[in-house]
Structures are given as structure tokens and as C-alpha cells.
DSSP file (Angstrom, degrees, kcal/mol; ACC not computed):
  #  RESIDUE AA STRUCTURE BP1 BP2  ACC     N-H-->O    O-->H-N    N-H-->O    O-->H-N    TCO  KAPPA ALPHA  PHI   PSI    X-CA   Y-CA   Z-CA
    1    1 A M     >        0   0    0      0, 0.0     4,-1.6     0, 0.0     3,-0.3   0.000 360.0 360.0 360.0 -46.2  -54.2    2.7   18.8
    2    2 A T  H  >  +     0   0    0      1,-0.2     4,-2.5     2,-0.2     5,-0.2   0.801 360.0  61.4 -67.1 -26.1  -51.4    1.5   21.0
    3    3 A G  H  > S+     0   0    0      1,-0.2     4,-2.6     2,-0.2    -1,-0.2   0.904 104.0  48.0 -63.5 -40.9  -50.3   -0.8   18.3
    4    4 A W  H  > S+     0   0    0     -3,-0.3     4,-2.6     2,-0.2    -2,-0.2   0.869 110.7  51.4 -68.1 -35.5  -49.7    2.1   16.0
    5    5 A V  H  X S+     0   0    0     -4,-1.6     4,-2.4     2,-0.2    -2,-0.2   0.937 113.1  44.2 -66.0 -46.8  -47.7    4.0   18.7
    6    6 A I  H  X S+     0   0    0     -4,-2.5     4,-2.6     2,-0.2     5,-0.2   0.924 114.7  49.4 -64.2 -43.5  -45.5    1.0   19.3
    7    7 A F  H  X S+     0   0    0     -4,-2.6     4,-2.7    -5,-0.2    -2,-0.2   0.913 111.5  49.7 -60.1 -42.4  -45.1    0.4   15.6
    8    8 A S  H  X S+     0   0    0     -4,-2.6     4,-2.6     2,-0.2    -2,-0.2   0.893 111.3  48.6 -64.3 -40.8  -44.2    4.1   15.1
    9    9 A I  H  X S+     0   0    0     -4,-2.4     4,-2.5     2,-0.2    -2,-0.2   0.933 113.5  46.3 -65.1 -45.9  -41.6    4.0   17.9
   10   10 A I  H  X S+     0   0    0     -4,-2.6     4,-2.5     1,-0.2    -2,-0.2   0.914 114.0  49.0 -62.9 -42.6  -40.0    0.8   16.5
   11   11 A L  H  X S+     0   0    0     -4,-2.7     4,-2.7    -5,-0.2    -2,-0.2   0.910 111.0  49.9 -62.9 -42.4  -40.1    2.3   13.0
   12   12 A A  H  X S+     0   0    0     -4,-2.6     4,-2.6     2,-0.2    -2,-0.2   0.904 111.4  48.7 -63.2 -41.7  -38.5    5.6   14.3
   13   13 A I  H  X S+     0   0    0     -4,-2.5     4,-2.5     2,-0.2     5,-0.2   0.921 112.3  49.1 -64.2 -42.9  -35.8    3.6   16.1
   14   14 A G  H  X S+     0   0    0     -4,-2.5     4,-2.3     2,-0.2    -2,-0.2   0.920 112.3  47.0 -62.2 -44.3  -35.1    1.6   12.9
   15   15 A V  H  X S+     0   0    0     -4,-2.7     4,-3.0     2,-0.2     5,-0.3   0.897 110.9  53.7 -63.8 -40.4  -34.9    4.7   10.8
   16   16 A F  H  X S+     0   0    0     -4,-2.6     4,-2.6     1,-0.2    -2,-0.2   0.950 111.6  43.7 -58.4 -50.5  -32.6    6.3   13.4
   17   17 A F  H  X S+     0   0    0     -4,-2.5     4,-2.4     2,-0.2    -2,-0.2   0.884 114.3  50.6 -64.9 -38.3  -30.2    3.4   13.3
   18   18 A L  H  X S+     0   0    0     -4,-2.3     4,-2.4     2,-0.2    -1,-0.2   0.939 112.9  45.0 -63.4 -47.6  -30.3    3.2    9.5
   19   19 A C  H  X S+     0   0    0     -4,-3.0     4,-2.8     1,-0.2     5,-0.2   0.891 112.4  53.0 -63.7 -38.8  -29.6    6.9    9.1
   20   20 A R  H  X S+     0   0    0     -4,-2.6     4,-2.8    -5,-0.3     5,-0.2   0.923 109.9  47.2 -63.1 -43.8  -26.9    6.7   11.7
   21   21 A E  H  X S+     0   0    0     -4,-2.4     4,-2.8     2,-0.2    -2,-0.2   0.919 113.3  48.2 -63.7 -43.5  -25.2    3.8    9.9
   22   22 A V  H  X S+     0   0    0     -4,-2.4     4,-2.8     2,-0.2    -2,-0.2   0.927 114.0  46.6 -63.1 -44.6  -25.4    5.6    6.5
   23   23 A M  H  X S+     0   0    0     -4,-2.8     4,-2.8     2,-0.2    -2,-0.2   0.916 113.8  47.8 -65.0 -43.2  -24.0    8.9    8.0
   24   24 A C  H  X S+     0   0    0     -4,-2.8     4,-3.0    -5,-0.2    -2,-0.2   0.924 113.1  48.5 -63.3 -43.2  -21.2    7.0    9.8
   25   25 A W  H  X S+     0   0    0     -4,-2.8     4,-2.5    -5,-0.2    -2,-0.2   0.933 112.6  48.3 -61.5 -45.5  -20.4    5.1    6.6
   26   26 A Y  H  X S+     0   0    0     -4,-2.8     4,-2.4     1,-0.2    -2,-0.2   0.913 113.5  47.5 -61.0 -44.0  -20.4    8.4    4.6
   27   27 A Y  H  X S+     0   0    0     -4,-2.8     4,-2.9     2,-0.2    -2,-0.2   0.920 111.5  50.4 -63.3 -44.5  -18.2   10.1    7.2
   28   28 A K  H  X S+     0   0    0     -4,-3.0     4,-2.7     2,-0.2    -2,-0.2   0.920 111.5  47.7 -62.2 -43.9  -15.8    7.2    7.3
   29   29 A I  H  X S+     0   0    0     -4,-2.5     4,-2.4     2,-0.2    -1,-0.2   0.942 114.2  46.6 -62.7 -47.3  -15.4    7.1    3.5
   30   30 A N  H  X S+     0   0    0     -4,-2.4     4,-2.4     1,-0.2    -2,-0.2   0.897 112.7  50.2 -62.1 -40.0  -14.9   10.9    3.4
   31   31 A R  H  X S+     0   0    0     -4,-2.9     4,-2.6     2,-0.2    -1,-0.2   0.911 110.3  49.9 -65.9 -41.6  -12.4   10.7    6.2
   32   32 A L  H  X S+     0   0    0     -4,-2.7     4,-2.5     2,-0.2    -2,-0.2   0.909 110.6  49.8 -62.7 -41.2  -10.5    7.9    4.5
   33   33 A V  H  X S+     0   0    0     -4,-2.4     4,-2.4     2,-0.2    -2,-0.2   0.922 111.2  49.3 -63.1 -43.4  -10.4    9.9    1.2
   34   34 A E  H  X S+     0   0    0     -4,-2.4     4,-2.5     1,-0.2    -2,-0.2   0.922 111.9  48.5 -60.8 -44.1   -9.1   13.0    3.1
   35   35 A L  H  X S+     0   0    0     -4,-2.6     4,-2.6     1,-0.2    -2,-0.2   0.896 111.1  49.9 -64.1 -40.0   -6.4   10.9    4.8
   36   36 A M  H  X S+     0   0    0     -4,-2.5     4,-2.6     2,-0.2    -1,-0.2   0.894 110.8  49.6 -66.2 -38.6   -5.3    9.3    1.5
   37   37 A E  H  X S+     0   0    0     -4,-2.4     4,-2.4     2,-0.2    -2,-0.2   0.910 111.8  48.8 -65.2 -41.2   -5.1   12.8   -0.1
   38   38 A D  H  X S+     0   0    0     -4,-2.5     4,-2.4     2,-0.2    -2,-0.2   0.920 111.6  49.7 -62.2 -43.3   -3.0   14.0    2.8
   39   39 A Q  H  X S+     0   0    0     -4,-2.6     4,-2.4     1,-0.2    -2,-0.2   0.913 110.9  49.4 -62.9 -43.0   -0.8   11.0    2.5
   40   40 A N  H  X S+     0   0    0     -4,-2.6     4,-2.4     1,-0.2    -1,-0.2   0.909 110.9  49.0 -63.0 -42.1   -0.4   11.5   -1.2
   41   41 A S  H  X S+     0   0    0     -4,-2.4     4,-2.3     2,-0.2    -1,-0.2   0.890 111.2  50.3 -66.6 -37.1    0.5   15.2   -0.7
   42   42 A L  H  X S+     0   0    0     -4,-2.4     4,-2.3     2,-0.2    -2,-0.2   0.902 110.8  49.1 -65.4 -40.2    3.0   14.3    2.0
   43   43 A L  H  X S+     0   0    0     -4,-2.4     4,-2.3     2,-0.2    -2,-0.2   0.908 110.8  49.8 -65.4 -40.7    4.6   11.7   -0.3
   44   44 A K  H  X S+     0   0    0     -4,-2.4     4,-2.4     1,-0.2    -2,-0.2   0.912 111.0  49.8 -63.4 -41.3    4.8   14.2   -3.1
   45   45 A D  H  X S+     0   0    0     -4,-2.3     4,-2.4     1,-0.2    -2,-0.2   0.898 109.6  51.9 -62.3 -40.2    6.4   16.7   -0.8
   46   46 A L  H  X S+     0   0    0     -4,-2.3     4,-1.9     2,-0.2    -2,-0.2   0.910 109.9  48.2 -63.4 -43.0    8.9   14.1    0.3
   47   47 A V  H  X S+     0   0    0     -4,-2.3     4,-1.6     1,-0.2    -1,-0.2   0.915 112.3  49.6 -63.5 -42.5    9.9   13.3   -3.2
   48   48 A R  H  < S+     0   0    0     -4,-2.4    -2,-0.2     1,-0.2    -1,-0.2   0.882 109.4  51.8 -64.7 -37.6   10.3   17.0   -4.0
   49   49 A K  H  < S+     0   0    0     -4,-2.4    -1,-0.2     1,-0.2    -2,-0.2   0.878 108.5  50.9 -67.1 -37.2   12.5   17.5   -1.0
   50   50 A N  H  < S+     0   0    0     -4,-1.9    -1,-0.2     1,-0.3    -2,-0.2   0.837 132.7  11.2 -70.6 -32.0   14.8   14.7   -1.9
   51   51 A D  S  < S+     0   0    0     -4,-1.6     3,-0.3    -5,-0.2    -1,-0.3  -0.608  70.1 172.7-146.0  79.9   15.3   16.0   -5.4
   52   52 A P  S    S+     0   0    0      0, 0.0    -3,-0.1     0, 0.0    -1,-0.1   0.731  78.5  43.9 -68.6 -22.6   13.9   19.5   -5.8
   53   53 A T  S    S+     0   0    0      3,-0.0     2,-0.4    -5,-0.0    17,-0.1   0.744  97.9  80.1 -94.2 -23.2   15.2   20.2   -9.3
   54   54 A S        -     0   0    0     -3,-0.3    -3,-0.1     1,-0.1     9,-0.0  -0.692  52.2-167.7 -91.4 132.3   14.4   16.9  -11.0
   55   55 A T        +     0   0    0     -2,-0.4     2,-0.8     2,-0.0    -1,-0.1   0.510  67.0 100.7 -87.1  -5.9   10.9   16.1  -12.2
   56   56 A N    >   -     0   0    0      1,-0.2     3,-0.7     2,-0.1     5,-0.2  -0.715  51.4-175.4 -83.4 112.8   12.0   12.6  -12.6
   57   57 A M  T 3  S+     0   0    0     -2,-0.8    -1,-0.2     1,-0.2    -2,-0.0   0.526  74.4  69.3 -87.4  -5.5   10.7   10.6   -9.6
   58   58 A L  T 3  S-     0   0    0      0, 0.0    -1,-0.2     0, 0.0    -2,-0.1   0.476 106.8-116.6 -91.4  -1.7   12.3    7.4  -10.5
   59   59 A G  S <  S+     0   0    0     -3,-0.7    -2,-0.1    -8,-0.1    14,-0.1   0.773  71.3 135.9  75.1  26.9   15.9    8.6   -9.8
   60   60 A V        +     0   0    0     12,-0.1    13,-2.9    13,-0.1    14,-0.4   0.776  68.1  37.5 -77.3 -26.6   17.0    8.3  -13.4
   61   61 A T  E     +A   72   0A   0     11,-0.3     2,-0.3    -5,-0.2    11,-0.2  -0.832  62.8 178.6-123.1 162.9   18.7   11.7  -13.4
   62   62 A K  E     -A   71   0A   0      9,-2.7     9,-3.1    -2,-0.3     2,-0.4  -0.938  34.4 -94.2-149.9 169.7   20.7   13.7  -10.8
   63   63 A K  E     -A   70   0A   0     -2,-0.3     7,-0.2     7,-0.2     6,-0.0  -0.711  35.9-117.4 -90.9 140.1   22.5   17.0  -10.7
   64   64 A C     >  -     0   0    0      5,-2.3     4,-1.6    -2,-0.4    -1,-0.0  -0.603  18.8-140.4 -69.6 131.9   26.2   17.3  -11.4
   65   65 A P  T  4 S+     0   0    0      0, 0.0    -1,-0.1     0, 0.0    -2,-0.0   0.660  97.7  43.0 -70.3 -13.6   27.9   18.6   -8.2
   66   66 A F  T  4 S+     0   0    0      3,-0.1    -2,-0.0    17,-0.1    -3,-0.0   0.878 131.5  13.8 -97.8 -48.1   30.2   20.8  -10.2
   67   67 A C  T  4 S-     0   0    0      2,-0.1    -4,-0.0     0, 0.0    -1,-0.0   0.500  89.3-129.6-111.3  -5.3   28.1   22.4  -13.0
   68   68 A A     <  +     0   0    0     -4,-1.6     2,-0.2     1,-0.2    -5,-0.0   0.680  56.6 144.2  65.7  21.5   24.5   21.7  -11.6
   69   69 A E        -     0   0    0      1,-0.1    -5,-2.3    -6,-0.0     2,-0.4  -0.621  58.6-104.0 -86.6 150.6   23.3   20.2  -15.0
   70   70 A E  E     +A   63   0A   0     -2,-0.2     2,-0.3    -7,-0.2    -7,-0.2  -0.618  51.6 166.6 -74.3 126.6   20.9   17.3  -15.1
   71   71 A I  E     -A   62   0A   0     -9,-3.1    -9,-2.7    -2,-0.4     2,-0.1  -0.878  43.4 -79.1-134.6 167.3   22.8   14.1  -16.0
   72   72 A K  E >   -A   61   0A   0     -2,-0.3     3,-1.4   -11,-0.2   -11,-0.3  -0.395  38.4-126.1 -66.7 145.3   22.0   10.4  -15.9
   73   73 A S  T 3  S+     0   0    0    -13,-2.9   -12,-0.1     1,-0.3    -1,-0.1   0.744 109.0  54.9 -68.4 -21.5   22.3    8.9  -12.4
   74   74 A E  T 3  S+     0   0    0    -14,-0.4    -1,-0.3   -12,-0.0   -13,-0.1   0.547  80.7 121.7 -85.4  -6.5   24.7    6.2  -13.7
   75   75 A A    <   -     0   0    0     -3,-1.4     3,-0.1     1,-0.2    -4,-0.0  -0.309  39.2-175.3 -63.4 135.0   27.1    8.8  -15.2
   76   76 A K  S    S+     0   0    0      1,-0.3     9,-2.1     9,-0.1    10,-1.5   0.697  76.8  35.7 -98.9 -27.2   30.7    8.7  -13.9
   77   77 A I  B    S-B   84   0B   0      7,-0.3    -1,-0.3     8,-0.2     7,-0.2  -0.996  89.9-117.5-128.2 133.1   31.9   11.7  -15.8
   78   78 A C     >  -     0   0    0      5,-2.3     4,-1.7    -2,-0.4     5,-0.1  -0.511  14.0-149.1 -69.9 128.9   29.7   14.8  -16.5
   79   79 A P  T  4 S+     0   0    0      0, 0.0    -1,-0.1     0, 0.0    -8,-0.0   0.660  94.6  48.6 -72.8 -14.2   29.1   15.3  -20.2
   80   80 A Y  T  4 S+     0   0    0      3,-0.1    -2,-0.0   -11,-0.1    -9,-0.0   0.898 129.1  14.9 -91.5 -47.5   28.9   19.1  -19.7
   81   81 A C  T  4 S-     0   0    0      2,-0.1    -1,-0.0   -12,-0.1    -3,-0.0   0.489  91.1-132.5-108.6  -3.5   32.0   19.9  -17.5
   82   82 A N     <  +     0   0    0     -4,-1.7     2,-0.3     1,-0.2    -5,-0.0   0.761  54.5 145.3  58.9  30.2   33.9   16.6  -18.0
   83   83 A K        -     0   0    0     -5,-0.1    -5,-2.3     1,-0.0     2,-0.9  -0.725  58.4-106.6 -98.4 151.6   34.6   16.2  -14.3
   84   84 A N  B  >  +B   77   0B   0     -2,-0.3     4,-1.3    -7,-0.2    -7,-0.3  -0.648  35.9 177.6 -80.5 106.6   34.8   12.8  -12.6
   85   85 A I  H  > S+     0   0    0     -9,-2.1     4,-2.7    -2,-0.9     5,-0.2   0.864  77.3  57.4 -77.3 -38.2   31.6   12.5  -10.5
   86   86 A Q  H  > S+     0   0    0    -10,-1.5     4,-2.4     1,-0.2     5,-0.2   0.913 107.5  47.8 -60.7 -44.3   32.3    9.0   -9.2
   87   87 A E  H  > S+     0   0    0    -11,-0.3     4,-2.5     2,-0.2    -1,-0.2   0.914 111.3  51.4 -63.2 -42.8   35.6   10.1   -7.7
   88   88 A Y  H  X S+     0   0    0     -4,-1.3     4,-2.3     1,-0.2    -2,-0.2   0.922 111.5  47.0 -59.5 -45.6   33.9   13.1   -6.1
   89   89 A E  H  X S+     0   0    0     -4,-2.7     4,-2.4     2,-0.2    -1,-0.2   0.882 111.1  51.7 -66.0 -38.1   31.2   10.9   -4.6
   90   90 A N  H  X S+     0   0    0     -4,-2.4     4,-2.5     2,-0.2    -2,-0.2   0.913 111.1  47.3 -64.1 -42.4   33.8    8.4   -3.3
   91   91 A V  H  X S+     0   0    0     -4,-2.5     4,-2.5     2,-0.2    -2,-0.2   0.902 111.6  51.4 -64.5 -40.7   35.8   11.2   -1.6
   92   92 A K  H  X S+     0   0    0     -4,-2.3     4,-2.2    -5,-0.2    -2,-0.2   0.915 111.0  47.5 -62.5 -43.7   32.6   12.6   -0.1
   93   93 A I  H  X S+     0   0    0     -4,-2.4     4,-2.5     2,-0.2    -2,-0.2   0.906 111.1  51.6 -64.4 -42.0   31.7    9.1    1.3
   94   94 A E  H  X S+     0   0    0     -4,-2.5     4,-2.6     1,-0.2    -2,-0.2   0.914 109.6  49.7 -61.7 -42.8   35.2    8.7    2.7
   95   95 A K  H  X S+     0   0    0     -4,-2.5     4,-2.6     2,-0.2    -1,-0.2   0.915 111.0  49.3 -62.8 -42.8   35.0   12.1    4.4
   96   96 A L  H  X S+     0   0    0     -4,-2.2     4,-2.3     1,-0.2    -1,-0.2   0.906 112.1  48.2 -62.9 -40.9   31.6   11.2    5.9
   97   97 A E  H  X S+     0   0    0     -4,-2.5     4,-2.6     2,-0.2    -2,-0.2   0.895 111.4  50.3 -66.3 -39.6   32.9    7.8    7.1
   98   98 A E  H  X S+     0   0    0     -4,-2.6     4,-2.7     2,-0.2    -2,-0.2   0.917 111.1  48.8 -63.4 -43.0   36.0    9.5    8.6
   99   99 A E  H  X S+     0   0    0     -4,-2.6     4,-2.5     2,-0.2    -2,-0.2   0.902 111.9  49.5 -62.8 -40.5   33.9   12.1   10.4
  100  100 A K  H  X S+     0   0    0     -4,-2.3     4,-2.5     2,-0.2    -2,-0.2   0.929 112.5  46.9 -64.3 -45.1   31.7    9.3   11.8
  101  101 A Q  H  X S+     0   0    0     -4,-2.6     4,-2.6     2,-0.2    -2,-0.2   0.906 112.2  50.9 -62.2 -42.0   34.7    7.3   13.0
  102  102 A K  H  X S+     0   0    0     -4,-2.7     4,-2.5     2,-0.2    -2,-0.2   0.917 111.4  47.3 -62.8 -43.7   36.2   10.4   14.6
  103  103 A K  H  X S+     0   0    0     -4,-2.5     4,-2.4     2,-0.2    -1,-0.2   0.908 112.1  49.6 -64.8 -42.5   33.0   11.2   16.4
  104  104 A E  H  X S+     0   0    0     -4,-2.5     4,-2.5     2,-0.2    -2,-0.2   0.907 111.4  49.7 -62.6 -41.5   32.6    7.6   17.6
  105  105 A T  H  X S+     0   0    0     -4,-2.6     4,-2.3     2,-0.2    -2,-0.2   0.923 110.7  49.3 -63.6 -44.7   36.2    7.6   18.8
  106  106 A E  H  X S+     0   0    0     -4,-2.5     4,-2.2     1,-0.2    -2,-0.2   0.914 112.4  48.3 -59.8 -43.1   35.7   10.9   20.7
  107  107 A M  H  X S+     0   0    0     -4,-2.4     4,-2.4     1,-0.2    -2,-0.2   0.905 111.2  49.5 -65.6 -41.0   32.5    9.5   22.3
  108  108 A K  H  < S+     0   0    0     -4,-2.5    -1,-0.2     1,-0.2    -2,-0.2   0.862 112.0  48.9 -67.7 -33.9   34.2    6.3   23.3
  109  109 A E  H  < S+     0   0    0     -4,-2.3     3,-0.2     1,-0.2    -1,-0.2   0.875 112.7  48.5 -69.7 -36.5   37.1    8.3   24.8
  110  110 A K  H  < S+     0   0    0     -4,-2.2     2,-0.8     1,-0.2    -2,-0.2   0.875 113.7  47.5 -70.4 -37.8   34.7   10.5   26.7
  111  111 A F     <  +     0   0    0     -4,-2.4    -1,-0.2     1,-0.2     3,-0.1  -0.789  59.2 147.2-111.0  90.0   32.6    7.6   28.0
  112  112 A K        +     0   0    0     -2,-0.8     2,-0.3    -3,-0.2    -1,-0.2   0.625  69.6  23.2 -95.8 -15.6   34.9    5.0   29.5
  113  113 A S  S  > S-     0   0    0     -3,-0.2     4,-1.2     1,-0.1     3,-0.3  -0.922  82.2-105.7-143.6 169.4   32.6    3.9   32.2
  114  114 A I  H  > S+     0   0    0     -2,-0.3     4,-2.1     1,-0.2     5,-0.2   0.838 117.1  62.2 -65.4 -33.1   28.9    3.8   33.1
  115  115 A E  H  > S+     0   0    0      1,-0.2     4,-1.8     2,-0.2    -1,-0.2   0.880  99.7  54.6 -61.3 -36.8   29.4    6.6   35.6
  116  116 A D  H  > S+     0   0    0     -3,-0.3     4,-0.8     1,-0.2    -1,-0.2   0.882 106.6  52.2 -62.3 -37.1   30.5    8.9   32.7
  117  117 A L  H >< S+     0   0    0     -4,-1.2     3,-0.7     1,-0.2    -2,-0.2   0.929 111.6  44.9 -63.0 -45.8   27.3    8.1   31.0
  118  118 A F  H 3< S+     0   0    0     -4,-2.1    -1,-0.2     1,-0.2    -2,-0.2   0.752 111.3  54.2 -72.0 -23.6   25.2    9.0   34.1
  119  119 A N  H 3< S+     0   0    0     -4,-1.8     2,-0.5    -5,-0.2    -1,-0.2   0.604  82.4 102.2 -86.1 -11.5   27.3   12.2   34.6
  120  120 A D    <X  -     0   0    0     -4,-0.8     4,-2.0    -3,-0.7     5,-0.2  -0.630  61.1-155.7 -77.3 120.7   26.7   13.5   31.1
  121  121 A A  H  > S+     0   0    0     -2,-0.5     4,-2.3     1,-0.2     5,-0.2   0.878  88.8  52.4 -65.5 -40.0   24.0   16.2   31.3
  122  122 A N  H  > S+     0   0    0      2,-0.2     4,-2.4     1,-0.2    -1,-0.2   0.932 111.4  45.1 -64.9 -45.8   22.8   15.8   27.7
  123  123 A I  H  > S+     0   0    0      1,-0.2     4,-2.4     2,-0.2    -1,-0.2   0.909 114.6  48.3 -65.7 -41.6   22.3   12.1   27.8
  124  124 A M  H  X S+     0   0    0     -4,-2.0     4,-2.6     2,-0.2    -1,-0.2   0.872 110.2  52.1 -68.1 -34.9   20.5   12.3   31.2
  125  125 A E  H  X S+     0   0    0     -4,-2.3     4,-2.2     2,-0.2    -2,-0.2   0.923 110.4  48.4 -65.2 -43.2   18.3   15.2   29.9
  126  126 A E  H  X S+     0   0    0     -4,-2.4     4,-2.2     1,-0.2    -2,-0.2   0.926 112.6  48.9 -59.0 -44.7   17.3   13.0   26.8
  127  127 A A  H  X S+     0   0    0     -4,-2.4     4,-2.3     1,-0.2    -2,-0.2   0.898 110.3  49.9 -64.7 -40.7   16.6   10.1   29.2
  128  128 A K  H  X S+     0   0    0     -4,-2.6     4,-2.6     2,-0.2    -1,-0.2   0.875 109.3  52.1 -67.0 -36.0   14.5   12.2   31.5
  129  129 A N  H  X S+     0   0    0     -4,-2.2     4,-2.5     2,-0.2     5,-0.2   0.908 108.8  50.7 -63.6 -40.8   12.5   13.5   28.5
  130  130 A M  H  X>S+     0   0    0     -4,-2.2     4,-3.3     2,-0.2     5,-0.7   0.911 111.1  49.0 -60.4 -42.2   11.9   10.0   27.4
  131  131 A R  H  X5S+     0   0    0     -4,-2.3     4,-1.4     3,-0.2    -2,-0.2   0.922 112.1  47.8 -64.5 -43.4   10.7    9.2   30.9
  132  132 A R  H  <5S+     0   0    0     -4,-2.6    -2,-0.2     1,-0.2    -1,-0.2   0.902 121.5  35.6 -64.6 -40.9    8.4   12.2   31.0
  133  133 A L  H  <5S+     0   0    0     -4,-2.5    -2,-0.2    -5,-0.2    -1,-0.2   0.895 135.7  14.1 -80.8 -41.5    6.9   11.4   27.6
  134  134 A Y  H  <5S-     0   0    0     -4,-3.3    -3,-0.2     1,-0.3     3,-0.2   0.565 103.0-109.9-119.4 -11.6    6.8    7.6   27.5
  135  135 A G     X< -     0   0    0     -4,-1.4     4,-1.4    -5,-0.7    -1,-0.3  -0.483  48.1 -49.8 108.5 179.5    7.3    6.2   31.0
  136  136 A K  H  > S+     0   0    0      1,-0.2     4,-2.3     2,-0.2     5,-0.3   0.850 124.0  60.6 -64.0 -38.9    9.9    4.4   32.9
  137  137 A G  H  > S+     0   0    0      1,-0.2     4,-2.3    -3,-0.2    -1,-0.2   0.898 107.1  44.7 -60.2 -42.3   10.5    1.6   30.4
  138  138 A F  H  > S+     0   0    0     -3,-0.3     4,-2.5     2,-0.2    -1,-0.2   0.843 109.2  58.3 -70.1 -33.1   11.7    3.9   27.7
  139  139 A Y  H  X S+     0   0    0     -4,-1.4     4,-1.7    -9,-0.2    -2,-0.2   0.947 112.4  38.5 -59.5 -50.9   13.9    5.9   30.1
  140  140 A I  H  X S+     0   0    0     -4,-2.3     4,-2.4     1,-0.2    -2,-0.2   0.910 115.8  51.4 -70.0 -42.3   15.8    2.8   31.1
  141  141 A S  H  X S+     0   0    0     -4,-2.3     4,-2.6    -5,-0.3    -1,-0.2   0.860 107.1  55.3 -65.1 -33.4   15.9    1.4   27.5
  142  142 A H  H  X S+     0   0    0     -4,-2.5     4,-2.3     2,-0.2    -1,-0.2   0.934 110.0  45.3 -62.6 -45.3   17.2    4.7   26.2
  143  143 A L  H  X S+     0   0    0     -4,-1.7     4,-2.2     2,-0.2    -2,-0.2   0.889 112.7  51.0 -65.8 -38.6   20.1    4.6   28.7
  144  144 A K  H  X S+     0   0    0     -4,-2.4     4,-2.0     2,-0.2    -2,-0.2   0.917 110.9  48.4 -64.4 -42.3   20.8    1.0   27.8
  145  145 A N  H  X S+     0   0    0     -4,-2.6     4,-2.6     2,-0.2    -2,-0.2   0.897 110.2  51.6 -65.1 -39.9   20.9    1.8   24.1
  146  146 A K  H  X S+     0   0    0     -4,-2.3     4,-2.1     1,-0.2    -1,-0.2   0.913 108.4  51.9 -61.9 -41.7   23.2    4.7   24.7
  147  147 A A  H  <>S+     0   0    0     -4,-2.2     5,-2.9     1,-0.2     6,-0.6   0.901 110.8  47.6 -62.3 -40.7   25.5    2.5   26.6
  148  148 A K  H ><5S+     0   0    0     -4,-2.0     3,-1.4     4,-0.2     5,-0.2   0.920 110.4  52.2 -65.3 -43.0   25.6    0.0   23.8
  149  149 A E  H 3<5S+     0   0    0     -4,-2.6    -2,-0.2     1,-0.3    -1,-0.2   0.863 109.7  49.5 -59.8 -36.2   26.2    2.8   21.2
  150  150 A L  T 3<5S-     0   0    0     -4,-2.1    -1,-0.3    -5,-0.2    -2,-0.2   0.412 119.1-109.2 -87.4   2.6   29.2    4.0   23.3
  151  151 A G  T < 5S+     0   0    0     -3,-1.4    -3,-0.2    -4,-0.2    -2,-0.1   0.696  83.5 124.0  81.5  18.7   30.7    0.6   23.5
  152  152 A L      < -     0   0    0     -5,-2.9    -4,-0.2     1,-0.3    -5,-0.1   0.516  63.8-140.6 -87.4  -4.9   30.0    0.1   27.2
  153  153 A G        -     0   0    0     -6,-0.6     2,-0.4    -5,-0.2    -1,-0.3  -0.258  48.3 -18.5  79.6-168.0   28.1   -3.1   26.5
  154  154 A D        -     0   0    0     -3,-0.1     2,-0.4    -6,-0.1    -9,-0.1  -0.593  66.1-162.9 -74.6 128.9   24.9   -4.3   28.2
  155  155 A I        -     0   0    0     -2,-0.4     2,-0.8   -11,-0.1    -7,-0.1  -0.908  13.8-140.6-114.1 144.7   24.3   -2.6   31.4
  156  156 A D        +     0   0    0     -2,-0.4     2,-0.3     2,-0.0    -2,-0.0  -0.867  41.1 149.0-105.8 101.9   21.9   -3.8   34.1
  157  157 A I        -     0   0    0     -2,-0.8     2,-0.3   -17,-0.1   -13,-0.1  -0.921  22.6-171.8-130.2 156.7   20.1   -0.8   35.6
  158  158 A N    >>  -     0   0    0     -2,-0.3     3,-0.9   -18,-0.0     4,-0.7  -0.830  46.1 -87.0-135.8-179.9   16.7   -0.2   37.0
  159  159 A E  H >> S+     0   0    0     -2,-0.3     4,-1.4     1,-0.3     3,-0.8   0.832 122.5  56.7 -59.6 -36.1   14.8    2.9   38.2
  160  160 A N  H 34 S+     0   0    0      1,-0.2    -1,-0.3     2,-0.2    -3,-0.0   0.792  99.4  60.2 -69.7 -28.0   16.3    2.9   41.7
  161  161 A D  H <4 S+     0   0    0     -3,-0.9    -1,-0.2     1,-0.2    -2,-0.2   0.765 108.3  44.4 -68.6 -24.3   19.9    3.0   40.4
  162  162 A I  H <<        0   0    0     -3,-0.8    -2,-0.2    -4,-0.7    -1,-0.2   0.914 360.0 360.0 -92.6 -47.3   19.3    6.3   38.6
  163  163 A E     <        0   0    0     -4,-1.4    -1,-0.2     0, 0.0    -2,-0.1   0.484 360.0 360.0 -77.0 360.0   17.4    8.6   41.0
């Protein structure tokens, strides 16, 4: 009689572990499928955001900036409005580069020393948010990266220098 009880307990434990493994496996597979579907939908949304009018996902076509017609991406002159797209894009790139240079120059003029960096409320607020979210290491590395971006070079700071 006790043999059957022990056998039944061992059998019940074995069935429990088997069912648990099957259920976990089933859950894992379903979860992976859900995650892959979510990832696919996010990728599709990203493609749509980058080119909302074109159904072409390979980037073979683009919109003319003047007449908004779909044209080949290699086109230099629009076949519909006969305007020079290449020149327009070059001017646009030049303007963006000029704005970037202007902003960098303004920032470098504003921050001539490390003290200017520490006195800037926006940068210190960003750094404190980094500290709150990620810890001391990110706080200091954020300030070091800002100093490099602003042309102040490598700065040697630690937690005691700031507070």
C-alpha cells in the first residue's frame, strides 16, 4: 500500500514538472510571437513615418519638393515641373550645415571655461537628471561629454567637485 502512495506521489511530481515545462514552453513561444509581431508593426510604422506617401519601401521614389509628385530618387530634375531638385537639396544641406556651424560657434563663445559649463542651468539640470536616473557615473560622464562637445577638451572632475 505504501508503495502505491510513494509511486503516486512521484508520478504526480513528474506530471507536475512535465505540465509546467509544457506550459512554460507554450508561454515562451507565444510571448516570442507577440514580441515579433510588435517589432514588425513598429518597423512598419517607422517606414511609414519616414516616407508617408510612398508605398515603395526600398527608397526608389521620393516626392518632388516643388510639385509633390512621386519621382525616381535619382532624378536631378523633376519631369513634372522641370525644377532642379539636386540644386534645391544642395542648398538645403548648405543651410543646415551653416545653422549647425552657427550654433556650434555660439555655444563655444558662450562656454569659454569649465566654470561656464557648471554655471549653465540647462546643462546642470540635464546632468542632475542623468544622476537621478542612472547614477553618479552617468552624471559625470554627461558633463565630460558636454565639455568635449563645447571644445573645452577633457576635463577631470569627480562627484566632490560638483556638489
